N, CA, C and O atoms as a MOPAC input file, in Angstrom:
PM7 MOZYME 1SCF
protein

 N    101.01900 1   125.75600 1    95.15000 1
 C    100.36500 1   124.89100 1    96.11700 1
 C    100.29800 1   125.60000 1    97.47700 1
 O    101.29300 1   126.14000 1    97.95900 1
 N     99.11800 1   125.58500 1    98.07400 1
 C     98.95300 1   126.21700 1    99.38700 1
 C     99.51400 1   125.31600 1   100.48000 1
 O     99.48900 1   124.09000 1   100.37200 1
 N    100.02000 1   125.94900 1   101.53100 1
 C    100.43700 1   125.19100 1   102.70300 1
 C     99.16900 1   124.72000 1   103.40700 1
 O     98.28900 1   125.52300 1   103.71800 1
 N     99.08000 1   123.42800 1   103.65300 1
 C     97.83600 1   122.83100 1   104.13800 1
 C     98.09500 1   121.90000 1   105.31000 1
 O     99.13800 1   121.25200 1   105.39800 1
 N     97.11800 1   121.85000 1   106.20700 1
 C     97.10600 1   120.83200 1   107.25800 1
 C     95.84100 1   120.00200 1   107.06800 1
 O     94.73500 1   120.53400 1   106.98200 1
 N     96.03000 1   118.69400 1   107.00400 1
 C     94.91200 1   117.75200 1   106.95800 1
 C     94.78700 1   117.21100 1   108.36900 1
 O     95.72700 1   116.61900 1   108.89800 1
 N     93.63900 1   117.41000 1   108.97300 1
 C     93.48100 1   117.06900 1   110.38100 1
 C     92.04500 1   116.64600 1   110.65200 1
 O     91.19800 1   116.65100 1   109.75800 1
 N     91.79300 1   116.28400 1   111.89300 1
 C     90.45400 1   115.91200 1   112.32500 1
 C     90.07500 1   116.86700 1   113.45300 1
 O     90.70700 1   116.86300 1   114.51000 1
 N     89.05300 1   117.68000 1   113.23400 1
 C     88.66500 1   118.71300 1   114.21000 1
 C     88.25600 1   118.10100 1   115.54800 1
 O     88.39700 1   118.73900 1   116.59200 1
 N     87.75300 1   116.87800 1   115.52100 1
 C     87.30500 1   116.24900 1   116.75700 1
 C     88.43400 1   115.53200 1   117.51300 1
 O     88.20400 1   114.96300 1   118.58100 1
 N     89.62300 1   115.56000 1   116.96800 1
 C     90.76400 1   114.85700 1   117.56700 1
 C     91.49400 1   115.78700 1   118.53900 1
 O     91.97700 1   116.84800 1   118.14300 1
 N     91.57300 1   115.38700 1   119.80700 1
 C     92.23700 1   116.21100 1   120.82600 1
 C     93.69700 1   116.46000 1   120.48400 1
 O     94.20400 1   117.56600 1   120.67100 1
 N     94.37100 1   115.43500 1   119.98400 1
 C     95.78200 1   115.58800 1   119.63600 1
 C     95.95500 1   116.62600 1   118.52700 1
 O     96.84000 1   117.47700 1   118.60500 1
 N     95.10400 1   116.55600 1   117.48900 1
 C     95.18100 1   117.54100 1   116.39800 1
 C     94.91800 1   118.94800 1   116.93200 1
 O     95.61400 1   119.89100 1   116.55700 1
 N     93.92300 1   119.09500 1   117.80000 1
 C     93.60400 1   120.42600 1   118.34900 1
 C     94.77000 1   120.97500 1   119.15700 1
 O     95.09400 1   122.15900 1   119.06600 1
 N     95.39900 1   120.11400 1   119.94600 1
 C     96.54500 1   120.53900 1   120.75700 1
 C     97.69500 1   120.99500 1   119.85400 1
 O     98.34100 1   122.00900 1   120.12200 1
 N     97.94000 1   120.24600 1   118.79800 1
 C     99.02000 1   120.59000 1   117.85800 1
 C     98.71200 1   121.92500 1   117.17700 1
 O     99.59200 1   122.77700 1   117.05700 1
 N     97.47300 1   122.10900 1   116.73300 1
 C     97.09500 1   123.36000 1   116.06200 1
 C     97.29300 1   124.54700 1   116.99800 1
 O     97.74500 1   125.60700 1   116.56500 1
 N     96.95800 1   124.38000 1   118.27700 1
 C     97.16400 1   125.46500 1   119.26100 1
 C     98.63700 1   125.80200 1   119.42500 1
 O     98.98400 1   126.94300 1   119.73100 1
 N     99.51400 1   124.80800 1   119.22000 1
 C    100.94800 1   125.03000 1   119.42100 1
 C    101.62300 1   125.69400 1   118.21800 1
 O    102.78000 1   126.10500 1   118.30000 1
 N    100.89200 1   125.79900 1   117.09600 1
 C    101.47700 1   126.40100 1   115.88400 1
 C    101.59100 1   127.91200 1   116.04500 1
 O    100.81400 1   128.51900 1   116.78300 1
 N    102.55800 1   128.52500 1   115.35400 1
 C    102.65400 1   129.98500 1   115.40500 1
 C    101.32500 1   130.62800 1   114.97900 1
 O    100.66400 1   130.15200 1   114.05600 1
 N    100.94900 1   131.70100 1   115.65500 1
 C     99.65900 1   132.36600 1   115.39300 1
 C     99.54000 1   132.85700 1   113.94800 1
 O     98.44400 1   132.89400 1   113.38800 1
 N    100.65500 1   133.22800 1   113.35800 1
 C    100.61100 1   133.78300 1   111.99500 1
 C    100.86200 1   132.70700 1   110.92400 1
 O    101.12700 1   133.02700 1   109.76600 1
 N    100.77500 1   131.43300 1   111.32600 1
 C    100.99100 1   130.35000 1   110.35500 1
 C     99.92900 1   130.44200 1   109.26100 1
 O     98.72900 1   130.38600 1   109.53000 1
 N    100.39100 1   130.58100 1   108.04000 1
 C     99.48400 1   130.74300 1   106.91400 1
 C     99.15800 1   129.36400 1   106.33500 1
 O     99.77400 1   128.91800 1   105.36800 1
 N     98.16900 1   128.69800 1   106.95500 1
 C     97.80700 1   127.35100 1   106.54800 1
 C     96.35400 1   127.28500 1   106.10800 1
 O     95.49600 1   128.00100 1   106.62600 1
 N     96.09900 1   126.42300 1   105.15500 1
 C     94.71600 1   126.11200 1   104.79400 1
 C     94.34800 1   124.87800 1   105.62200 1
 O     95.01900 1   123.84800 1   105.55600 1
 N     93.28100 1   124.99800 1   106.39200 1
 C     92.87000 1   123.90700 1   107.26900 1
 C     91.87000 1   123.01200 1   106.54600 1
 O     90.86400 1   123.49000 1   106.02300 1
 N     92.15200 1   121.71300 1   106.52200 1
 C     91.32000 1   120.75700 1   105.79900 1
 C     90.88300 1   119.67100 1   106.79600 1
 O     91.63600 1   118.74300 1   107.08900 1
 N     89.66100 1   119.80700 1   107.30500 1
 C     89.11000 1   118.81300 1   108.22700 1
 C     88.66200 1   117.60700 1   107.40600 1
 O     87.74100 1   117.70000 1   106.59400 1
 N     89.32600 1   116.47800 1   107.62800 1
 C     89.08100 1   115.31200 1   106.77000 1
 C     87.75900 1   114.60400 1   107.04900 1
 O     87.34300 1   113.74500 1   106.27200 1
 N     87.09500 1   114.95600 1   108.14800 1
 C     85.76800 1   114.37600 1   108.36900 1
 C     84.73000 1   115.18200 1   107.58700 1
 O     83.87400 1   114.60900 1   106.91300 1
 N     84.80800 1   116.50700 1   107.67800 1
 C     83.86300 1   117.38600 1   106.97800 1
 C     84.09200 1   117.38200 1   105.47500 1
 O     83.15900 1   117.53500 1   104.68600 1
 N     85.34800 1   117.20600 1   105.09800 1
 C     85.74300 1   117.34000 1   103.71000 1
 C     86.68800 1   116.16900 1   103.37300 1
 O     87.90700 1   116.34500 1   103.37500 1
 N     86.13800 1   114.97900 1   103.08600 1
 C     86.97700 1   113.78600 1   102.89700 1
 C     88.07000 1   113.97100 1   101.83700 1
 O     87.95100 1   114.78400 1   100.92000 1
 N     89.13000 1   113.18700 1   102.00100 1
 C     90.23100 1   113.23100 1   101.04200 1
 C     89.73200 1   112.84400 1    99.65500 1
 O     88.93400 1   111.92000 1    99.49300 1
 N     90.21800 1   113.56700 1    98.67900 1
 C     89.93500 1   113.19500 1    97.29400 1
 C     91.12400 1   112.38600 1    96.78700 1
 O     92.18200 1   112.35100 1    97.41500 1
 N     90.93600 1   111.75000 1    95.66000 1
 C     92.05600 1   111.01100 1    95.07400 1
 C     93.19600 1   111.97600 1    94.72400 1
 O     94.37300 1   111.62600 1    94.81400 1
 N     92.82400 1   113.18800 1    94.32700 1
 C     93.84200 1   114.20900 1    94.00600 1
 C     94.65300 1   114.58400 1    95.25500 1
 O     95.87900 1   114.67700 1    95.20100 1
 N     93.94500 1   114.80000 1    96.39000 1
 C     94.64900 1   115.09000 1    97.65300 1
 C     95.63100 1   113.97000 1    97.95800 1
 O     96.79900 1   114.20800 1    98.26400 1
 N     95.13300 1   112.75100 1    97.86700 1
 C     95.94200 1   111.58300 1    98.20200 1
 C     97.13400 1   111.44000 1    97.25600 1
 O     98.23900 1   111.11700 1    97.69200 1
 N     96.91300 1   111.67900 1    95.96200 1
 C     98.01000 1   111.60600 1    94.99000 1
 C     99.10100 1   112.61600 1    95.31200 1
 O    100.28900 1   112.31600 1    95.19700 1
 N     98.68800 1   113.82700 1    95.72000 1
 C     99.66300 1   114.85500 1    96.10000 1
 C    100.48100 1   114.38200 1    97.29600 1
 O    101.70600 1   114.49600 1    97.31000 1
 N     99.78600 1   113.85100 1    98.29700 1
 C    100.48300 1   113.37200 1    99.49800 1
 C    101.45200 1   112.24600 1    99.17100 1
 O    102.58700 1   112.23800 1    99.64800 1
 N    101.00400 1   111.29700 1    98.36000 1
 C    101.84000 1   110.14400 1    98.01900 1
 C    103.05600 1   110.57500 1    97.21300 1
 O    104.14400 1   110.02700 1    97.38700 1
 N    102.87800 1   111.55000 1    96.33500 1
 C    104.02300 1   112.00600 1    95.53300 1
 C    105.10400 1   112.60400 1    96.44100 1
 O    106.29000 1   112.54500 1    96.11600 1
 N    104.69600 1   113.17800 1    97.57600 1
 C    105.66000 1   113.75700 1    98.51900 1
 C    106.16000 1   112.71900 1    99.53700 1
 O    107.32200 1   112.74900 1    99.94300 1
 N    105.27700 1   111.81100 1    99.93900 1
 C    105.62600 1   110.83500 1   100.98400 1
 C    106.33300 1   109.59600 1   100.44000 1
 O    107.08100 1   108.93300 1   101.15800 1
 N    106.08900 1   109.28800 1    99.16000 1
 C    106.73700 1   108.13300 1    98.54800 1
 C    105.91500 1   106.85800 1    98.53800 1
 O    106.18600 1   105.95100 1    97.75100 1
 N    104.90200 1   106.77800 1    99.41500 1
 C    104.06700 1   105.57100 1    99.43200 1
 C    102.76800 1   105.84900 1   100.18600 1
 O    102.66700 1   106.80700 1   100.95300 1
 N    101.78700 1   104.99600 1    99.95300 1
 C    100.54200 1   105.07900 1   100.71900 1
 C    100.80000 1   104.61800 1   102.14900 1
 O    100.22000 1   105.13400 1   103.10400 1
 N    101.67700 1   103.64400 1   102.26700 1
 C    102.04200 1   103.08700 1   103.57700 1
 C    102.48800 1   104.19600 1   104.54400 1
 O    102.14200 1   104.16700 1   105.72500 1
 N    103.24800 1   105.16100 1   104.04400 1
 C    103.76100 1   106.24800 1   104.89600 1
 C    102.62800 1   107.09600 1   105.48700 1
 O    102.80400 1   107.72900 1   106.52900 1
 N    101.48500 1   107.10900 1   104.83300 1
 C    100.34100 1   107.91400 1   105.27600 1
 C     99.35200 1   107.12000 1   106.13000 1
 O     98.40300 1   107.68400 1   106.67500 1
 N     99.57600 1   105.82400 1   106.24000 1
 C     98.58600 1   104.92200 1   106.82000 1
 C     98.77000 1   104.76600 1   108.31900 1
 O     99.88000 1   104.55000 1   108.80400 1
 N     97.66300 1   104.87900 1   109.04900 1
 C     97.69100 1   104.71100 1   110.50700 1
 C     97.27400 1   103.30000 1   110.88500 1
 O     96.16700 1   102.85800 1   110.57800 1
 N     98.16800 1   102.61200 1   111.54700 1
 C     97.83500 1   101.27600 1   112.03800 1
 C     97.21500 1   101.34800 1   113.43200 1
 O     96.92200 1   100.31700 1   114.03700 1
 N     97.01400 1   102.56800 1   113.94400 1
 C     96.36300 1   102.73900 1   115.24100 1
 C     94.85700 1   102.96000 1   115.10500 1
 O     94.14600 1   103.03100 1   116.10800 1
 N     94.37800 1   103.06700 1   113.89000 1
 C     92.95700 1   103.34300 1   113.65600 1
 C     92.08000 1   102.24700 1   114.25300 1
 O     92.40600 1   101.06300 1   114.17600 1
 N     90.96300 1   102.66100 1   114.85100 1
 C     90.01300 1   101.69100 1   115.42100 1
 C     89.57300 1   100.66800 1   114.36100 1
 O     89.53100 1    99.46700 1   114.62700 1
 N     89.25100 1   101.15900 1   113.16700 1
 C     88.78400 1   100.26000 1   112.10700 1
 C     89.85100 1    99.24300 1   111.70800 1
 O     89.52800 1    98.14600 1   111.25200 1
 N     91.11900 1    99.60600 1   111.87800 1
 C     92.22200 1    98.69300 1   111.54900 1
 C     92.10100 1    97.44400 1   112.41300 1
 O     92.23200 1    96.31900 1   111.93200 1
 N     91.84500 1    97.67100 1   113.71100 1
 C     91.69100 1    96.55300 1   114.64400 1
 C     90.36300 1    95.83400 1   114.40600 1
 O     90.31800 1    94.60700 1   114.32400 1
 N     89.28100 1    96.61300 1   114.29500 1
 C     87.94100 1    96.03400 1   114.13200 1
 C     87.84500 1    95.11700 1   112.91500 1
 O     87.20000 1    94.07000 1   112.97100 1
 N     88.47600 1    95.50400 1   111.84100 1
 C     88.39400 1    94.71000 1   110.59900 1
 C     89.45300 1    93.60000 1   110.52600 1
 O     89.52100 1    92.85400 1   109.55000 1
 N     90.26400 1    93.50900 1   111.56400 1
 C     91.30000 1    92.47100 1   111.57700 1
 C     92.35600 1    92.66700 1   110.50200 1
 O     92.92100 1    91.69300 1   110.00600 1
 N     92.62700 1    93.90200 1   110.13900 1
 C     93.56600 1    94.16700 1   109.03900 1
 C     95.00800 1    93.80400 1   109.38600 1
 O     95.82500 1    93.56200 1   108.49700 1
 N     95.31600 1    93.76900 1   110.69300 1
 C     96.69600 1    93.44300 1   111.06800 1
 C     97.05000 1    92.00100 1   110.70300 1
 O     98.22500 1    91.64300 1   110.61900 1
 N     96.02900 1    91.18400 1   110.48900 1
 C     96.26300 1    89.79300 1   110.11400 1
 C     96.34100 1    89.60800 1   108.59600 1
 O     96.48200 1    88.48800 1   108.10600 1
 N     96.24800 1    90.71700 1   107.86300 1
 C     96.28100 1    90.64500 1   106.40300 1
 C     97.52900 1    91.34300 1   105.86800 1
 O     98.08500 1    92.24000 1   106.50300 1
 N     97.94600 1    90.91400 1   104.70100 1
 C     99.03600 1    91.60600 1   104.01400 1
 C     98.37500 1    92.64200 1   103.10500 1
 O     97.67200 1    92.29600 1   102.15600 1
 N     98.61200 1    93.90900 1   103.41000 1
 C     97.98200 1    94.98600 1   102.64200 1
 C     98.93100 1    95.49100 1   101.55700 1
 O    100.08500 1    95.81600 1   101.83500 1
 N     98.44500 1    95.55200 1   100.33600 1
 C     99.23800 1    96.10700 1    99.23800 1
 C     99.06700 1    97.62700 1    99.24300 1
 O     98.21100 1    98.16300 1    99.94600 1
 N     99.87900 1    98.30200 1    98.46200 1
 C     99.73500 1    99.75900 1    98.32100 1
 C     98.32900 1   100.09600 1    97.81000 1
 O     97.73300 1   101.08700 1    98.23200 1
 N     97.81200 1    99.28000 1    96.91200 1
 C     96.47000 1    99.51600 1    96.35900 1
 C     95.40500 1    99.35500 1    97.44700 1
 O     94.45300 1   100.13300 1    97.50800 1
 N     95.56900 1    98.34200 1    98.30500 1
 C     94.64500 1    98.14300 1    99.43600 1
 C     94.66600 1    99.37100 1   100.35100 1
 O     93.62300 1    99.87100 1   100.77300 1
 N     95.85800 1    99.83400 1   100.63700 1
 C     96.00800 1   100.97500 1   101.54800 1
 C     95.39300 1   102.22700 1   100.92700 1
 O     94.72600 1   103.00000 1   101.61500 1
 N     95.61500 1   102.42800 1    99.62700 1
 C     95.00900 1   103.56800 1    98.93500 1
 C     93.48700 1   103.51700 1    99.07500 1
 O     92.85700 1   104.52600 1    99.39100 1
 N     92.90200 1   102.35200 1    98.84100 1
 C     91.44800 1   102.18200 1    98.94500 1
 C     90.97100 1   102.51300 1   100.35500 1
 O     89.97000 1   103.20800 1   100.52500 1
 N     91.67900 1   102.02200 1   101.35800 1
 C     91.29400 1   102.28700 1   102.75200 1
 C     91.38700 1   103.77800 1   103.07700 1
 O     90.50200 1   104.32600 1   103.73400 1
 N     92.45500 1   104.43400 1   102.62000 1
 C     92.63200 1   105.86900 1   102.88100 1
 C     91.50800 1   106.69200 1   102.25900 1
 O     91.04400 1   107.66600 1   102.85200 1
 N     91.07400 1   106.29900 1   101.06800 1
 C     89.98600 1   107.02500 1   100.40800 1
 C     88.62700 1   106.68400 1   101.01800 1
 O     87.69500 1   107.48700 1   100.97100 1
 N     88.52700 1   105.49900 1   101.58400 1
 C     87.26000 1   105.02200 1   102.12700 1
 C     86.90800 1   105.68100 1   103.45500 1
 O     85.74900 1   106.02800 1   103.68500 1
 N     87.90400 1   105.86000 1   104.34000 1
 C     87.58400 1   106.37200 1   105.67200 1
 C     88.74300 1   107.20200 1   106.23200 1
 O     89.90200 1   106.79100 1   106.18100 1
 N     88.40700 1   108.36800 1   106.76300 1
 C     89.42200 1   109.31100 1   107.26800 1
 C     90.26300 1   108.73100 1   108.40500 1
 O     91.39900 1   109.15700 1   108.61000 1
 N     89.72400 1   107.77500 1   109.13500 1
 C     90.44200 1   107.26800 1   110.29600 1
 C     91.76200 1   106.59500 1   109.92800 1
 O     92.64900 1   106.46900 1   110.77200 1
 N     91.89900 1   106.16100 1   108.67600 1
 C     93.12500 1   105.46800 1   108.26900 1
 C     94.29100 1   106.41700 1   107.97900 1
 O     95.42400 1   105.96500 1   107.81500 1
 N     94.02900 1   107.71700 1   107.91400 1
 C     95.12200 1   108.67100 1   107.65700 1
 C     95.86300 1   108.95900 1   108.95200 1
 O     95.25100 1   109.30400 1   109.96200 1
 N     97.16300 1   108.81700 1   108.92000 1
 C     97.99700 1   109.17400 1   110.06400 1
 C     97.93600 1   110.69800 1   110.19600 1
 O     98.33700 1   111.41300 1   109.27700 1
 N     97.44500 1   111.19400 1   111.31700 1
 C     97.16400 1   112.62100 1   111.43600 1
 C     98.06500 1   113.30500 1   112.44800 1
 O     98.60600 1   112.66300 1   113.34800 1
 N     98.22300 1   114.61800 1   112.29300 1
 C     97.86700 1   115.41700 1   111.12000 1
 C     98.89800 1   115.24200 1   110.00300 1
 O     99.98900 1   114.71100 1   110.21300 1
 N     98.52000 1   115.70300 1   108.81700 1
 C     99.46400 1   115.73700 1   107.69400 1
 C     99.59800 1   117.20100 1   107.29400 1
 O     98.60900 1   117.87100 1   106.99700 1
 N    100.83400 1   117.68400 1   107.28900 1
 C    101.11900 1   119.05200 1   106.84000 1
 C    101.81500 1   118.97800 1   105.49700 1
 O    102.68500 1   118.13300 1   105.28600 1
 N    101.43300 1   119.86800 1   104.58600 1
 C    102.19700 1   120.06000 1   103.35300 1
 C    102.60000 1   121.52600 1   103.37000 1
 O    101.76700 1   122.42500 1   103.25700 1
 N    103.90100 1   121.74000 1   103.51300 1
 C    104.42800 1   123.09800 1   103.64900 1
 C    105.58000 1   123.27600 1   102.67400 1
 O    106.56300 1   122.53600 1   102.71000 1
 N    105.44600 1   124.25300 1   101.81500 1
 C    106.48600 1   124.55000 1   100.82300 1
 C    106.93300 1   123.29200 1   100.06500 1
 O    108.12500 1   123.06900 1    99.85400 1
 N    105.95600 1   122.48300 1    99.66300 1
 C    106.25400 1   121.31000 1    98.85500 1
 C    106.86900 1   120.14600 1    99.61600 1
 O    107.34000 1   119.18900 1    99.00000 1
 N    106.87400 1   120.20900 1   100.93600 1
 C    107.42200 1   119.11700 1   101.75400 1
 C    106.30200 1   118.59200 1   102.64200 1
 O    105.45200 1   119.36400 1   103.08600 1
 N    106.29300 1   117.28200 1   102.90700 1
 C    105.22000 1   116.68300 1   103.70900 1
 C    105.72700 1   116.29200 1   105.09100 1
 O    106.85300 1   115.81900 1   105.24700 1
 N    104.88200 1   116.49800 1   106.07900 1
 C    105.16100 1   116.13400 1   107.46800 1
 C    103.96600 1   115.31400 1   107.93500 1
 O    102.83100 1   115.78900 1   107.90700 1
 N    104.22400 1   114.08000 1   108.36500 1
 C    103.13400 1   113.15400 1   108.67000 1
 C    103.17500 1   112.72700 1   110.13400 1
 O    104.21500 1   112.32200 1   110.65200 1
 N    102.02000 1   112.82800 1   110.78600 1
 C    101.87800 1   112.27900 1   112.12500 1
 C    102.07500 1   113.29400 1   113.22800 1
 O    102.28500 1   114.48300 1   112.98600 1
 N    102.00000 1   112.78400 1   114.45800 1
 C    102.00400 1   113.68200 1   115.60700 1
 C    103.17100 1   113.45600 1   116.55300 1
 O    103.10200 1   113.83700 1   117.72100 1
 N    104.24100 1   112.84200 1   116.06400 1
 C    105.41000 1   112.67300 1   116.93200 1
 C    105.99200 1   114.05400 1   117.24600 1
 O    105.86400 1   114.98800 1   116.45600 1
 N    106.62700 1   114.16400 1   118.40300 1
 C    107.19300 1   115.45400 1   118.81700 1
 C    108.20900 1   115.95000 1   117.79300 1
 O    108.28900 1   117.14800 1   117.52200 1
 N    108.98500 1   115.02800 1   117.22400 1
 C    109.99600 1   115.39700 1   116.22900 1
 C    109.33200 1   116.07200 1   115.01800 1
 O    109.79100 1   117.11800 1   114.55800 1
 N    108.24900 1   115.46700 1   114.50800 1
 C    107.54800 1   116.02000 1   113.34200 1
 C    106.95300 1   117.38700 1   113.68400 1
 O    107.08200 1   118.33200 1   112.90600 1
 N    106.30900 1   117.49200 1   114.83100 1
 C    105.66700 1   118.75200 1   115.21500 1
 C    106.71500 1   119.85200 1   115.41000 1
 O    106.48900 1   120.99700 1   115.01800 1
 N    107.85500 1   119.51200 1   116.01300 1
 C    108.92100 1   120.50600 1   116.17100 1
 C    109.43100 1   120.99200 1   114.81600 1
 O    109.71700 1   122.17800 1   114.64800 1
 N    109.54500 1   120.07700 1   113.84900 1
 C    109.98500 1   120.46300 1   112.49700 1
 C    108.97200 1   121.42700 1   111.87300 1
 O    109.34800 1   122.44200 1   111.28700 1
 N    107.67700 1   121.09700 1   112.00500 1
 C    106.62500 1   121.93500 1   111.43000 1
 C    106.66300 1   123.32900 1   112.05100 1
 O    106.60300 1   124.33200 1   111.34000 1
 N    106.76100 1   123.38800 1   113.36900 1
 C    106.78900 1   124.68400 1   114.06700 1
 C    107.99000 1   125.50000 1   113.61400 1
 O    107.87100 1   126.70600 1   113.40000 1
 N    109.15700 1   124.85300 1   113.46500 1
 C    110.34200 1   125.61600 1   113.05500 1
 C    110.21200 1   126.09700 1   111.61500 1
 O    110.68200 1   127.18800 1   111.29300 1
 N    109.58900 1   125.31300 1   110.74200 1
 C    109.40100 1   125.73300 1   109.34400 1
 C    108.39900 1   126.89400 1   109.25600 1
 O    108.54900 1   127.79300 1   108.42900 1
 N    107.38500 1   126.85900 1   110.11400 1
 C    106.35100 1   127.90600 1   110.07500 1
 C    106.76800 1   129.18600 1   110.81000 1
 O    106.17600 1   130.24300 1   110.59600 1
 N    107.77100 1   129.09300 1   111.66100 1
 C    108.16600 1   130.26800 1   112.47400 1
 C    108.98900 1   131.26200 1   111.68700 1
 O    109.39300 1   132.29300 1   112.22600 1

């Protein structure tokens, strides 16, 4: 399995994080807008993360627009949303040496940088 980052090229936060990575980081870059997640991608992520919920962003614009916070979402609902639109993925997602790192918290980014260094 290749070390991969799933990100959004138009996202300032993702761009800032990518700039902070070691220059020699051997990553496959996967822009989720240009190249939407496949069910296989999602299955790989879920097998490492433990749930669809762990990958789901409740900050997404569509989350608010669709009133999803007022609904009880099952894992199946979340899977459908993640496959339907890239905005629901908590970004970025790194898969490095069979381990997953989700989101843009400083703690997660520091872990990724130390693993890649």
